[in-house]
N, C-alpha and C positions, 0 to 999 in steps of 0.2 A: 504493500500500500504506500509506503514512503520511499520506495526506490526511485531514483532518478538516474539519468545518464548525461554525461558530457562527452560528446563524440562517441567513442566506443567503450568508455570507462563507466562501470556501474557503481553507484554509491548506495549504501544502505539507508540513507536519509538525506534530505536536502540541507542538513545543518552542518556548517563548517565553523571550526574554531579559527578566528581571524588572526592574521599575522601580527606579532608584537604583543598579543594579549594572552598567549598560552605558552610562553617560553620557547624552547626549541621544538616542543611538541610531545615529548615523552614524559615530562616532569609530573603531569597531573594524573597519570594513569592509575594511581592508587586511590584517588578521590573521585574520579570521573569514569563512568562506563563508556569506554571508547567505542564499543559496539553500537552505541546509540548516536554516535557522531559520524556523519558521512565522510568527513575529511578533517585533517588538521593541517594548517599552514604554519610553517616555521617562522620565526622572526627573520627579518631581512638579512641576508648574508652579503657581505661586501668583499672586495678583493683583499684588502688588508683588515686587520682587527681594528675595531673602533671602540674607544671608551665612552663615546657619546658626549652630549653636552654637559657642562658643569651643572651642579645642583644650585638652586631648586629647578627641577625639570618636570614636575607634575603638580598640578593645582586642581583641586576639586571645585567646580563652579556650581552655581545653584541648580543647574539642570544637566550636568554632565561632567566632563573632565577636559582640562587642557594638558597636553603633554608636549614636551620638547626633549624627548629622550635622545634623539639624534642618531638612530640606527645603531645603537651599541650592540656589538656582536664580536665573536671570536675570530672572524675572518675565514675565508674559504678553505685555507689549508688545514687549520685546526678543526673546522667543521667537518671536513671529509674524514679526518682521522679519528676524532673523538665523538662527534654527534651522530653522523650518518649511520655507523654500524648499529647504534642503539635504536635509531628511528626505524631501521629496516625490520625491527621485530615488533613494532607497535601494532595493536589490533584494529587498525583502520587504515584507510588511504592517507597518504600525506603528500603535500606539495611544498616545494622549497621556494621561499620568497627570495628574490634577487634584486639588489639595488646597486647603484653606481653613480659616479659623477661624469663619466664619459662613455661613449659607445664601447671603447676598448675595455673598460671596467666590466660592463655587463657581459661582454663576450668572453673575457678571461674567466669570470666566475662560472659561466655556463660550461665552458670547455673543461674546467677543472672538475666540476661535479659530474659531467657526462663521462669522464674517464674512470669514474668509480663504479662499483657494482651496487648501485643504489636501487631500492625498490620503490622510489618515489614515482608518482604518476605524472608529474609535470612541474611547471614553474609558474609562479605569479611574479610578473615583472613590475616592480614598484617604481613607477615613474611619477609619483604624485605626493611625495613626502614634503610637508610644508615646514619642517623644522630642522633642515640641514642647510648649510651655507652653499654647498655646491651640488649640482645635479637636481634631484628632487623635482620641484614644480617646473623647472625650466624645460624638462622633457614633457611633463604632463599637460602643459598649456599650449603645446605646439604640435599640430596634427602632422606636419611634414616630418618633424623629428621622430615622432612616434612611428610613423610609417617606415622610415628608414631603419630605425632600431629593430622593429619587428621583422622586417625583411632579412636583416643580418642574423638575428637570433633564430629565425625559422630554419635557416640553413644548418644550424648546429644541433638540432634535436627533433626527434619524432614524437617526443612526449607532449602532453598538453602545454600550450603556451597561452597564459592568461594575462591580460594587461589590466593593472589596477589604476583606475582613473581618478583624477582630481575633480572635486566639485567647484573649485575656485576658477571656473571658466564660464563663459556665456553660451558656448556651443558644444556642450559635452557630447551630443549626439553625432556631430561631425567628426570629433576626435575618435569616438568609438567606431564609426564607419571607416576611418582611416586605418585603425588597427585591424579591422575585419579584412579590408582589401589587402593588407600586407601579410595576412595568413594567421592571425590570432584565432585561437579556438574558442575563446570566451573573453568577456571583460568583467572585472569586478568594479562595482559602483555603489557607494562612493567612498573615497578616503576622507580624512578629516578636513573640516573647514579651517581656514586660518583665523586665529583668535588671539586675544590679549587680555591680561588681567593686571590691575594696578591697585595698590593700597590707597584708600581715600585719605587716610591721615598722613602717612609719611610720603606718599608720592612714589614709593618704590615699586618697580615692576615685580610681579610675583613669579615670573620665570626668568632665569638667567639670560635667556635669549630674547626676552621681551615677547616675541611672537611664538605661538605654539599651535598645535592641531586640536581643534575642538571636536569632541565626540560625545556620544550619549544621546538621551531622548531629545535634546534641543534640536538636533540636526535631522531628525527623522522626516519631517515634512519636506525638507529640501532634498533629502536622499530619494524619497518616493517620487518626487517630481523629475529628478534626473533619470532615474531608472525608467520611468514611463516614456520620457523623451527618447531614450536609447532604444527601448523596445519597439518603438514605431519607426525606427530608422535602420536597424540591423537585423540579420537573421541568426547570428551566432548567439549562444546562450549568455545570459546576464546573471552574475552572482551579486545579489543585492545586499547592501549593508548600510548601517547608519542609524544608531539609536534603538536597535532592537533589544527589548528588555522583557518581552512576554510573548506568548504564543500568538496572540492576535496580531502583533507586529509582523511576525513571520508570514502570516496569511496575507496581510496587506501587501507585503513586498512581492509575494507570489502573484497576487491578483494584478499588480501593475506591470508584470512581465518578467520577474526573476524566476530562473529555473532552480537556483539554490540561494541560500542566504549565509552570510557570515555573522557570527556573534562575537562582539569585541569587548566594549567597555564593561559590560555586566560581568565579565569573567574576573575583573579585579575585585568586584564586590563579593561574588560567590561563584567560584569556578565549577561547582557541582550543578549549577542551574542549567548549563548547556545540555547535559544529558537528560535532565528532567523535561526539557522542551520536547523531546522525542515522544514521551508519553502524553504530554499535553496536546501535541499535534494529532496523535492518533485519536484522542478523545474528541477533539474538534471535528475530525473527519467522520467518526461514528455518529456524533450528535447531529451532524448536518448531512448525513448520508452521502458523503463524498467517497467514491470508491478508490480512486488513485490520486495521489498528491499532484500529479501532473495535470489533473483536470482543473486545478486552481490557477495554473499559469496563464496570465493574460485574461482571466475570467472577470471582466469588469463590464459595467453597463453605462 
């Protein structure tokens, strides 16, 4: 009932643990039933190790979270040696998130991982991070750059290639279409919105980088609008995300065109919730006499 497909890959459910909110992917296996999660996406892997931005780099807002973590990770060499062997044994599909500052960065990371005996099913190409000084949104706001990047990465792998899109643009549907033309198998929409927090008394910025990525319930209406625009422009699947915190949110994203969804910020509050969404989704379907989860995709009036 909850099974979905991206290309020729089958998932036990449409629920995905979003990159950057679930560690490298295997850490939560003791508190989460991974069989109820269709897929886990690793934190973004870069060519060299990154310590990330200085603290403070997380701030809880009134309706979500601002983060400026800055793609902190061990780098591709250590990832392949230390993390990938453990991920190969987790009890669900996993996708590796890839980030970079240049075309060559992305290509080098992909080449390094492809040379390993990994059981990952694909890559999510992070071209939309709003809290790093180089790369990040420069790729995500330029349809020509995304097209050229996907063209080059498509030559390097037969695994799923998913492009993670930024909401900080006016024409996200055209950028998604550019990724589709270049050979992307799916798009993830949307990454965080750019935000800022300041202390009213002291005038101090509450993130060391001033700007950060806003996620959580506050961005859900924006995310739904972006997914709907993309759905009416492209034929490849959409992985919707942005502010999902309950089962009805998942259903809303499916109805506006998402094939799967990513759960992110809520994992910081309670990482066990993501597997409970599986049972809640089944109950929704039974209560509303929905036979297959795919019947909800694009089912709007």
